[in-house]
C-alpha positions in Angstrom: -7.4 3.0 0.4 -8.8 5.2 -2.3 -7.1 7.8 -4.4 -8.4 11.3 -3.0 -9.4 14.2 -5.7 -6.7 16.6 -7.3 -6.2 20.0 -5.6 -6.9 19.0 -2.3 -4.2 20.3 0.6 -2.9 19.3 2.5 -2.9 15.7 1.0 -2.1 16.0 -2.8 -3.5 13.1 -4.6 -2.1 10.9 -8.2 -4.0 10.9 -10.9 -7.9 9.7 -10.9 -7.9 7.7 -14.5 -10.2 5.3 -15.8 -9.7 1.9 -17.6 -12.0 -0.6 -19.5 -13.2 -4.1 -17.8 -10.9 -6.6 -19.1 -10.0 -10.3 -18.6 -7.5 -11.2 -16.5 -4.4 -12.3 -18.9 -2.9 -15.3 -17.3 1.1 -15.3 -17.4 3.9 -17.4 -15.8 6.0 -15.3 -14.1 9.3 -17.4 -15.3 8.1 -17.4 -18.7 10.4 -16.1 -21.5 12.2 -13.0 -20.5 11.3 -9.7 -22.7 13.4 -8.1 -25.0 15.4 -5.2 -23.5 14.0 -1.7 -24.7 16.8 1.0 -24.5 16.7 4.5 -24.5 18.7 7.8 -23.9 20.0 7.9 -20.9 18.7 10.3 -18.2 20.6 13.1 -17.0 21.4 11.7 -13.6 22.4 8.7 -15.2 26.4 7.2 -14.6 28.4 6.2 -17.2 28.0 2.3 -17.6 31.1 0.9 -19.6 31.7 -1.9 -17.6 27.8 -3.1 -17.4 28.4 -6.3 -19.2 31.9 -7.1 -17.5 30.6 -9.7 -15.2 32.6 -7.8 -12.5 31.0 -6.0 -9.2 30.6 -2.4 -9.5 28.3 0.4 -10.5 25.6 -0.9 -13.1 27.5 -4.3 -13.5 25.8 -6.9 -15.9 23.0 -4.1 -16.1 22.5 -5.0 -20.4 22.1 -8.8 -19.6 19.8 -8.2 -16.8 16.0 -9.5 -18.2 13.0 -9.2 -15.9 10.9 -12.8 -16.5 7.9 -12.6 -18.1 8.0 -9.0 -18.9 6.6 -7.6 -21.8 8.3 -4.6 -21.8 11.2 -3.4 -19.6 13.6 -0.2 -19.8 17.3 -0.6 -17.6 18.7 2.8 -16.7 22.2 3.5 -14.6 21.6 5.6 -12.0 23.9 7.5 -9.6 21.2 7.8 -7.1 18.0 5.5 -6.6 16.3 7.2 -4.2 14.0 10.5 -4.5 17.1 12.4 -3.8 17.9 11.8 -7.5 15.1 10.0 -8.9 12.8 13.1 -8.7 15.6 15.2 -11.0 15.9 12.6 -13.5 12.0 11.7 -13.9 12.5 7.9 -12.4 10.0 8.1 -9.6 6.9 10.3 -10.0 6.2 12.7 -6.9 2.1 12.7 -7.8 2.1 9.1 -6.8 3.7 9.3 -3.0 2.6 13.2 -2.7 0.4 13.7 0.8 1.8 9.9 2.3 4.5 11.5 4.6 5.5 14.4 6.5 7.1 17.5 4.5 9.9 17.5 7.2 11.3 13.6 6.5 14.4 13.1 5.6 15.5 11.3 2.2 18.2 9.2 2.2 20.8 9.7 -0.5 24.3 7.8 -1.9 22.8 4.9 -3.2 23.9 3.9 -7.0 22.3 1.4 -9.1 20.0 0.3 -11.9 16.4 0.8 -11.9 14.0 -1.3 -14.1 11.1 -0.2 -15.3 8.4 -2.2 -17.1 5.2 -3.7 -17.2 3.9 -7.4 -17.4 1.5 -8.5 -20.0 -2.0 -7.0 -19.6 -5.1 -5.7 -21.3 -6.5 -2.7 -18.7 -4.9 1.0 -19.4 -5.8 2.7 -16.4 -2.1 3.3 -15.7 -0.7 6.3 -17.9 2.8 6.6 -16.4 5.8 6.5 -19.1 3.2 7.2 -21.6 2.6 3.3 -21.7 -0.9 3.5 -20.7 -0.4 -0.3 -19.4 -1.3 -1.6 -16.4 0.8 -4.4 -14.4 3.7 -1.7 -14.2 6.6 -2.3 -11.9 10.0 -0.6 -11.0 12.6 -2.9 -9.9 15.2 -0.9 -8.3 18.9 -3.0 -7.8 21.6 -0.9 -5.6 25.4 -1.4 -6.0 26.1 -2.5 -2.7 23.7 -4.9 -1.7 22.8 -6.7 1.6 21.1 -9.5 0.0 18.1 -9.0 0.8 14.6 -7.9 -1.5 11.7 -5.6 -0.2 8.9 -6.5 -2.2 5.5 -3.8 -1.9 2.2 -3.4 -3.6 0.7 0.1 -3.8 -1.2 2.0 -1.3 -5.0 3.0 -2.4 -5.5 2.7 -6.1 -1.8 4.4 -6.4 1.0 3.4 -8.7 4.0 1.6 -8.3 6.1 4.4 -6.9 3.9 5.2 -4.1 6.1 3.9 -1.3 9.3 5.4 -2.6 9.3 8.2 -0.1 7.5 6.5 2.8 10.2 3.5 3.0 11.6 2.8 -0.4 14.4 5.3 -0.4 15.1 3.8 3.3 15.4 -0.1 2.6 17.4 0.7 -0.6 20.0 2.9 2.1 20.3 -0.4 3.8 21.0 -2.1 0.8 18.1 -3.8 0.0 17.0 -4.7 -3.6 13.4 -3.1 -4.0 10.4 -3.7 -6.1 7.2 -2.3 -6.2 4.1 -3.1 -8.4 1.0 -0.9 -9.5 -1.3 -3.9 -8.8 -2.9 -4.6 -12.1 -5.2 -1.5 -12.5 -5.1 2.0 -10.7 -7.1 5.0 -10.2 -10.9 5.9 -8.4 -12.1 3.9 -11.4 -10.0 0.6 -10.8 -13.6 -1.2 -10.8 -13.9 -1.2 -14.5 -11.3 -3.8 -14.4 -11.8 -7.6 -14.4 -14.8 -9.3 -15.6 -16.7 -10.3 -12.5 -17.3 -8.5 -8.8 -13.9 -8.7 -7.1 -11.7 -9.3 -10.4 -10.0 -6.2 -9.8 -9.2 -6.8 -6.0 -8.2 -10.2 -6.7 -5.7 -9.0 -9.5 -4.0 -7.2 -7.0 -2.5 -10.0 -5.2 -1.5 -12.0 -8.3 0.5 -9.1 -9.3 2.1 -9.1 -6.4 2.9 -12.8 -6.3 4.1 -12.3 -9.8 6.2 -9.3 -9.1 8.0 -11.9 -6.4 9.1 -14.6 -8.7 10.3 -12.0 -11.3 12.4 -9.9 -9.0 14.2 -12.9 -7.2 15.0 -14.0 -10.8 16.6 -10.8 -12.0 18.2 -9.6 -8.4 20.2 -13.1 -8.6 21.1 -12.2 -12.4 22.3 -8.9 -11.1 24.5 -10.0 -8.1 24.8 -13.4 -9.6 23.8 -15.2 -6.2 20.4 -15.8 -5.2 18.7 -13.5 -2.7 19.0 -14.4 1.0 16.0 -12.8 2.4 12.7 -11.5 1.2 10.5 -9.2 2.7 7.0 -7.7 2.0 6.0 -4.5 2.9 2.9 -2.2 2.4 0.8 0.6 4.2 -3.2 0.6 3.8 -4.4 -1.5 0.6 -0.2 -2.4 0.3 -0.7 -3.6 4.0 -3.3 -5.8 3.3 -1.1 -7.1 0.2 1.6 -8.4 2.9 -0.9 -9.9 4.9 -2.6 -11.8 1.9 0.9 -12.9 0.7 1.8 -14.2 4.2 -1.2 -16.3 4.6 -0.9 -17.5 0.8 1.9 -17.6 -0.3 4.3 -17.7 2.9 6.8 -20.2 1.1 8.0 -16.7 -1.3 8.5 -14.7 1.9 11.1 -14.9 5.3 8.5 -11.9 7.1 6.6 -9.1 6.4 5.8 -5.4 7.9 2.3 -4.5 7.8 1.6 -0.9 7.8 -2.4 -0.3 8.6 -3.7 -3.0 6.2 -7.3 -3.0 4.8 -9.2 -5.6 6.3 -11.3 -7.4 3.6 -13.6 -10.5 5.4 -16.8 -11.8 4.3 -18.5 -10.9 8.0 -18.7 -8.1 9.7 -16.6 -5.6 10.3 -15.4 -4.9 6.6 -15.0 -1.2 4.9 -18.6 -1.8 3.4 -19.8 -2.2 7.2 -18.3 0.7 9.0 -18.7 3.6 6.6 -22.3 3.5 5.6 -23.6 4.2 8.8 -20.9 7.0 9.0 -21.9 8.4 5.9 -25.5 8.9 7.5 -24.6 9.9 10.9 -22.4 12.4 9.7 -23.9 15.0 8.4 -26.6 15.8 11.4 -23.5 15.5 13.8 -21.9 18.0 11.3 -25.0 20.1 11.4 -25.7 20.6 15.2 -28.5 20.7 17.2 -30.5 18.3 18.7 -29.3 15.2 17.0 -25.9 15.8 16.5 -25.4 14.0 20.2 -27.1 10.4 18.7 -25.0 11.3 15.3 -22.0 11.0 17.1 -22.9 8.3 19.0 -23.6 6.6 15.4 -19.8 7.3 14.4 -18.2 6.1 17.3 -19.8 3.0 17.4 -19.4 2.6 13.8 -15.4 2.8 14.9 -14.3 6.2 14.7 -13.3 6.8 18.1 -13.9 10.2 20.3 -11.4 12.3 20.5 -11.0 11.8 16.5 -13.4 14.3 15.7 -11.1 17.0 14.2 -10.2 14.5 11.4 -13.7 14.1 10.8 -14.8 16.9 8.2 -11.5 16.4 6.1 -12.3 12.5 5.8 -15.9 13.0 5.1 -15.3 15.7 2.1 -12.4 13.7 0.9 -12.2 10.1 1.7 -15.6 8.1 3.5 -17.6 9.0 0.6 -15.4 7.6 -2.1 -14.4 5.2 -0.4 -17.1 3.8 0.2 -18.8 4.2 -3.5 -15.7 2.9 -5.3 -15.1 -0.3 -3.4 -18.7 -1.1 -3.1 -19.2 -0.5 -6.9 -16.3 -3.1 -7.7 -18.0 -5.8 -5.0 -21.2 -4.9 -5.5 -22.2 -3.2 -8.6 -25.8 -4.3 -8.9 -26.5 -2.1 -5.9 -26.8 1.4 -8.0 -28.0 -0.6 -10.9 -26.9 1.5 -14.2 -25.2 4.4 -12.4 -21.6 3.8 -11.7 -19.8 4.1 -8.4 -23.4 5.5 -7.1 -23.9 9.6 -6.6 -21.3 11.8 -4.7 -22.4 12.3 -1.1 -26.4 11.3 -1.9 -28.5 12.4 1.2 -30.1 9.3 3.2 -33.4 8.1 1.5 -32.3 9.2 -2.1 -32.5 6.0 -4.5 -29.3 3.4 -4.3 -27.7 6.1 -2.1 -24.1 3.9 -0.7 -25.2 5.8 3.0 -28.1 3.5 3.2 -25.7 0.5 1.9 -26.5 -2.4 4.2 -24.2 -4.9 3.7 -26.1 -7.8 6.0 -29.1 -7.7 3.3 -27.0 -7.6 0.0 -27.4 -10.7 -1.9 -24.8 -13.6 -1.5 -23.0 -13.1 -4.9 -21.2 -9.8 -2.6 -20.0 -12.3 -0.4 -18.4 -14.6 -3.1 -17.1 -11.3 -4.4 -15.2 -10.9 -0.9 -14.2 -14.4 -0.8 -11.6 -13.9 -3.8 -9.8 -11.7 -1.6 -10.8 -12.3 2.0 -7.8 -12.5 5.0 -7.9 -15.6 7.1 -5.4 -14.7 10.0 -3.1 -17.9 9.0 0.1 -16.3 8.4 3.1 -18.4 8.1 6.0 -16.6 8.5 6.7 -13.8 10.9 4.4 -10.3 10.5 4.9 -7.2 12.5 1.8 -5.1 12.2 1.3 -1.4 13.6 -1.6 0.9 13.3 -2.4 4.0 14.7 -5.5 4.9 17.1 -6.5 7.7 15.1 -7.0 6.3 12.0 -10.3 7.7 10.8 -10.5 5.9 7.5 -9.6 2.6 8.5 -10.9 2.5 12.1 -8.3 0.7 14.2 -11.0 -1.0 16.3 -12.5 -2.5 12.9 -9.7 -3.3 11.2 -6.0 -3.9 12.8 -7.5 -5.2 16.2 -10.1 -7.4 14.3 -7.2 -9.0 12.1 -4.7 -9.8 15.3 -7.7 -11.8 17.0 -7.9 -13.6 13.5 -4.2 -14.5 13.6 -4.6 -15.9 17.2 -7.9 -17.5 16.9 -5.9 -19.7 14.1 -3.0 -20.1 16.6 -0.5 -18.0 14.8 -0.1 -15.6 17.2 3.8 -16.8 18.1 4.3 -15.2 14.4 2.7 -12.1 15.3 3.5 -8.4 17.0 1.0 -5.9 16.7 1.6 -2.4 17.9 -1.2 0.2 18.4 0.3 3.8 17.7 -1.6 6.3 19.8 -2.1 9.4 18.0 -1.2 8.0 14.4 -3.9 8.5 11.8 -3.9 7.2 8.2 -1.6 9.3 6.2 1.3 10.9 7.9 0.8 14.4 6.0 -1.9 15.2 8.7 1.2 15.2 11.3 1.9 18.5 9.3 -1.3 20.4 9.9 -1.9 18.6 13.4 1.9 18.4 15.2 0.5 18.8 18.3 -2.8 16.2 18.3 -0.8 13.8 15.7 2.5 11.3 15.4 3.9 10.3 11.9 3.8 6.5 11.3 7.0 6.3 9.3 9.2 6.0 12.4 7.2 3.2 13.5 7.6 1.7 10.3 11.5 1.5 10.8 11.4 0.3 14.2 9.5 -2.5 12.8 11.6 -3.4 10.0 14.7 -3.4 12.4 12.5 -5.2 14.9 11.6 -7.9 12.0 15.7 -8.5 10.9 16.8 -9.1 14.4 13.7 -11.7 15.0 15.1 -13.4 11.6 18.5 -13.1 12.1 19.0 -14.7 15.7 15.8 -15.2 17.1 15.2 -12.2 19.4 11.6 -11.8 19.1 10.5 -8.4 19.4 8.8 -6.7 22.4 5.2 -8.4 23.3 2.1 -6.6 20.9 1.3 -3.4 22.8 0.0 0.2 22.9 2.7 2.5 22.1 1.8 5.5 24.0 1.9 9.4 23.0 4.6 10.7 24.8 3.6 14.4 26.4 5.0 17.1 25.1 6.9 15.3 22.5 8.8 17.5 20.1 7.7 17.3 16.5 11.1 16.7 15.1 11.9 13.5 18.1 8.7 12.0 16.5 9.6 12.4 12.8 12.6 9.8 13.8 12.0 8.0 17.0 9.1 4.9 17.5 10.1 2.9 20.2 8.6 -0.3 20.1 9.0 -1.4 23.8 11.8 -2.0 26.2 
């Protein structure tokens, strides 16, 4: 979901950058390839004497690669494509993935190959990465040792294209996959300034993932001189939403997907605009204690945030609930607060146009029309594995993934879906560092889900039935960092 403000421990955020509303610049993903832009080799890059030889090997064909439809691209030959090397070489942005993973998560290494950074045509400028000040930036990583597969990812929250690098980008590269990620076409807490109509900025996210898929498949085939044999969609939070949308709307482009706590957008209750306002109204009374605290607690639980998650509420109230409500409401219902942009932070109920008083059910039909541009239906067309933490205090599981799993079943697609409720998981794994005795990280569950999906696609071995994965009593934190069995 949203980007949190800077200097907020324990989850450092990415930059909060603004932009201007812009019209969608339509660009066919298979248009003429952009001119290769060359630059000085980074400190960690390796010689590429055989880059154009056509022979297999380190960075083969690097200078012949073109990303279809890209307006700008730069290819670099790297000795290390994972964050074990890209942090030092400047081929990732630590601020983009800060706060998403546990501090002790091991980083794979030993993955040489080619990295291509660039952007597709766009008129918005919220992404300041590389000094380009240009949205629709992407990164494509092509390891020397390739397994024939390609992973496509959109960023969580409103972060940039490197946001998944540590959570799963490193790991899939180490397994031999090519990897491509997009900034989704706009970034930062003022992402809603992009587009001309409500919902445009969010709808662009889906188009940009599709665009990247088509382009990445082409450039991967150029690099290895054979087509991609498997394409997987992966993502967390807003990135998980993108996985769902892609498998519903473009299943022909994928073999399957892994959805990590995806956001649920639909025109009916529940959606984030229905469960966040009552929580914002009730929390100050709950936090103050006194006679009304018990009733306020019951309202927060009814909104979806479960009893037992109270230790996470102060942090999420301060850094997530208010900001999330205001910026997504501004994108989908800018008329609610008139000329004010994204409401008034932490306004008291009763204040004019206060987001704590927002009532989705009473808003004009135009708000539902905006959400219709991005809504999910459950009509997936390829195998999907979803998992979600039971202590998620940003996207409460009962109002999001539980609902989506029902939608999939109601659409008759249950045979294509496995859904695991992870006891003790929360929205960002860095909070495991603060509460190792109460939480479990979700990174190992992602890895278990990917390997289960691979077996499903390889030989039809279906993953274990959908279930709740219990938090082991007295589990050692080091064990929780590496294990998340999906079943027997």
